[in-house]
C-alpha positions, 0 to 999 in steps of 0.5 A: 500500500502506498501513502495517501495524502489527506486533502479535505475538500474545499481547503486550499492546497499547502505549498511545501507540506501537506494536511495529512497522510495515511500509510501502513507498515513499519514505523522509523522514528528519526530523533531530532537531527541538527546541522552537524556531520557524522563526527558532530562537527558544524561546518557552517553557521548559515542557516540554509547550510545547516538546513542542508546538513540536517536533511542529509542526516535524516536521509542517512538514518532512514537509509540505515533502516532501509527507508527512503524519503518518500516514507516520511509521514511527519517532520517537525522543524524547530529553529531559533530565528523565524525570519531566517526561516521565512526569508530564505524559504525559496533556498530552503525549498531548493534545498529540500527537494534536492535532498528530499525530493518532491515528497511533502509530508505533514509538517510543523515549524517551530521557533524556539529560544535555543537548541541544545547544541549552541551552534544549532540553528535548525532541529528536525525530527522526523517519522516514516512508515515503510509500506508493507 
């Protein structure tokens, strides 16, 4: 069974996310990932660069679990600067499509005061379901 996007009748179509998704299969929970590499080293303090690395980290965890980006059913983005997020949407969209593709699961985006890692500007938690 494939994942089914849920879009209530009469609702405006969301851009860059979906309102809901239905899936059946093996669950893969990806813990909060930040914009550092596999050795816990940050290579940039730029917001978009950190988003890129964070998404790469998510894909790496999915791959280890024999899952793919199209299996994502939920993402929660935590960032420390709402303006950095909103002012660079075009760049973020390009990075997202490059790494995740054109799969847009339900998402939440939340500004927080700080993240546990001092240099982190973004943390993303994700949930995937690999179909039966």
